[in-house]
N, C-alpha and C positions, 0 to 999 in steps of 0.2 A: 523517790521510789527506787528500791534496789534492783539493779540489773540482774537478769538471769546469769547463772554461772556456766561458763564454757571451759572445758579442759581441752587444750590443743596439744596433740602429740606431733612433734616435728621430726621427721626422719633424718637420721644421720646422712643418708644419701641425698636428701634435699639440701643439706648444708654443704655437702661436698659431693658434687655430681660424679656419677660413675665414669671412670676413665680420666678424670681431672687429676693433676698432680696434687699430692697430699700436702699442700702448702698453706701457711696462714693467710696469705693474701687472697687465695681462691676462696677460702672460708669467709673471710671478711666481706668479699663482694657478694657472695650468696646470702650471707646473714643480713647484709644491708637490704636486700630485696625481701627476705623473710620478715624483717622488722617492719617494713612498710605494710605488708599484708596483715600482720598481727596487730599493728597499731590501728588499722582500719576496723578490725573486729571489735576493738574496745569501745567503739561508738555505741554498739548495741549490747555488748556482753561484758561481764566481769571475767577476765581471762586468767587462767592458770596454764602455764606453759611447761610442757615436758618435752625434752629433746632426746634424740637418739645419739649413739656414739660409735656405731659399728666401724666405719672407716677409721675414725680417730683413735679408738682404743687399740685397733689392730696395728696402726702405725706406731703407737707408743710401745706396744709389745715388741715390734721389730727393733726400734731404737733401743729398747731396754735390753734386748738380747745381744746387741752388738758389742757391748762392753763386758768382757768375760772375767774381769777381776773381782767382781762381786756377784752374789747370787741374784738372779733376775727377780724383780719385784712381782708379786702375785697380781692376778687380774683384778681383785677387788681394789687394790691400791691404784692400779692403772685406771680403773673406772672412776675413782675419786678424782684423780688428776684430770681426766677428761671432763668431769662435771665442772671443775674450776675453769678449765680452758674455754670450753664452749659457753658455759654460763656467763663468763666475763664478756665474751664477744657479743652475746645476745643482749646482755644487760646494757652494755654501752650503746649498741645500735638502737635498742628500744628507748633508752633514755633520750637519745638524740631526736627520735621521732616524737616522743611524748615528754617534753622537758618539765611539765608541771606534775608528772605522775611519778610516784614512788615505784621503783623497779627493784625487786629483791631476789637474790640468788640464794637458795638454801641447799647446802650439801645434805643429801638425803640417803639414809640407809633403808633397805627394804629386806625384811626377814623372809627367808626361804627355809624349806625343809631339807636337812642334810641327807635324808633318805629319798629325795625326789628321784624318780627313775630317769630324769633328764641327764643325770650325771653319768649314766652309762650309755647315753645316746646323744652325742653332741649334734645340734642342729643350727645354732645361731651363727650366722655369717659375721665375721669381723675382718677388718683390714682390706688391703687392695686386692685386685684381681690378678691371677697368675695363669700362665699356660700350663699344659700338662707336665712338661719337663721341669719347670720351676717348682710346681707343687710337689712333684715327686722328690726333688732335691731337698726341699725344706722339710718334708716328712722324714726323710732319712736323717737330716742334720739335727732337727729340733724335736722330732716326735710329734709334730702337730698333725691334726686330722683335717683333711680337705674334702670338700664335696663340690659337685658341679654347680655353677651359678650361671645359667645361660650357656654360652659357648666357652666360658672360662671356668676357673676354679678359685675358691676362696677358703680360707681357714674357717673351721667351725668349732665352737666351744659349747659346753653345757649351758642350757637356758632353763633353769628351774622356775616353777610357778611362783609368782609373788604372793606372799601370805599376809603381810602387814607392813604398812609404812610407818617406820619408827618415829619419824618427826611429824606425824599427822597433825598433832595439836598445834605445833608451831606454824604449819602451813595455814590452818584455819585462822589463827590469830592474825597473820599477815593479811589474809584475804579480808577479814573483818575490818581491818584498817585501810582497805581499799588499795593495797599494794598489788601491782602486777607481779605475780610470783613465778619464778623459774625454779622448778624442783624436779625430783625424780630423774635427774639427768642420766641418760643411758639406761633407763629403767630403774635406777637407784643402785647404790653399792650393795652387792649381795652379802648378807650376814646371816649366821645361824645363832641360835640362842641355846646356851646350856647353863649348868649350875653356876658357872663363873661369869656369865654375862654374854654379850654379843662378840662374835668373832667373824672376820671376813672369810669368804670361801671362794674357790677358783671357779668363776662362772661369770656370765653376763646375762642379766635379766632382760627379757624382751620389754622394750619401752612401751609398746602398745598395750600389753597385758597390764603393765604397771600403771599406765595412764588410766585404763578402765577401772582398775582397783581404786585409784585415787578419786576418780570421778564418782564412783559408787560411795566411797567413804564420805565424800563431801556432799553427797546427794545433789550432784550437779544436774543442770537441765540439758546439757548437750556435751557430746564428745566428738572431736574433729581430728581425724588422723590424716596428716598431710605427708605425701610421699612423692616418689619420682614417677608414679603411675597416675594416669588421669581418672581411673575408676577401677573397680573390681570387675574382672572379665571372666566369663565362662569360656572354657576351652582355650585358655591362654596359650599363645604361641602356635595355635592351629589355624588353618585357613579360615575356619568358620568362627573364630573368636568373636565375642560380642559382649558389650558392657552391661552390667547390671545397673539399673537406674534407681528405682525405688523398690525396696523389698522389706519384708518383715522377718523377724527372727525365725519364725516357723518355716518360712520359705527357704531359709539358709541351712536348715538342719540336715537336709539330704544332699548338700553340695560339699565338695571337697576342694581344698585349695592347698598350694604348696606350703609345707610346714616351715620352710626356711624364709619365706617372704610374706605372701599375702595371707596365708593361713592364720597367723596370730592376730593380724589386723581385723580380719572378719570375726574371729572368735572373741576378741576383746570387745568389738562393737556390739556383737549379738548379746554378749553377757551383760554389758551395761544397759542396753535397751530392755532386756528381760527383767533386770533387777530394779531399775530406776524409772522405767517407762518414759525416758527422755528420747532424744533423737541422736543418731550417730552418723557421721559422714566420713567417707574415705575418698581421697582424690588428690589432685595436684595442688601444690602450694599456691600458685597464682589464682586458683579457682575458689579460695577459701570461703568467702561469703556466699558465692553461688552454689556451693555444695550444700550448705546449710539450708538454702532456699529451695533445694531440689532441682536446680537448673543445670547443674553439672555434677560429674562424679557419681558416687553411689551413696544414697541416703537410706538408712535403716530406721524404720518407724515402728512403734508398738503395734 
């Protein structure tokens, strides 16, 4: 009997925790923990894994701009680099946990609309945190846009809506052969299509919206968004903040969440449940299975 399909979206901040040094060894340690959790999910589910890349692609952009003898590489190329880097680490860790299982990483392009209004309103956080003085200096030096992220500042870039996963057929083929597939890394490499074909564009796609699109195209049974928060909270950051436990898409319609962090996760989950009538969970990495069982985190049901 075929197991139900679960798309797992693993946040870049879950792989590289806020405030940790942006080093490979830190990521390896966090990925080793993530691999144990995801391997456990494969007992009951056919897992497709999508990962974030916010901290990592921001670091690549900083490293990229440090050498001024050549033009900086654009964000779509850096996104592809981060897919390979993080995908390799996840693939190796998962293969060590599941030695009999085929684990495949697929470099994934995701089509967006060049006229998306997101290009005139950057909201997607990438890179490390800065204080006000550092952010101002980088804005003057590089022309980057910064927005507040808690009590710190982070660079923000355009985050257009994902329209179509270019390698969708390849992903389905690998799933049909019972591969644990790692794809849509960082939301996918953003590309636009014109008369001459596909071309990269300067943006970072939100991996949660991309994961929901993938889950919808695959007609998956569940979507699980793992992040550095243990649930979706009402009145986040206020003395009366309280977690949402089990909710329906209709109940979420009148609620507002931060556009740069929890907002896309809630929107992605709601959209998937409305379209596919599956379940969607949001919560901490360590609580993976418990979120899907409604015991922890936030569970969205039809």
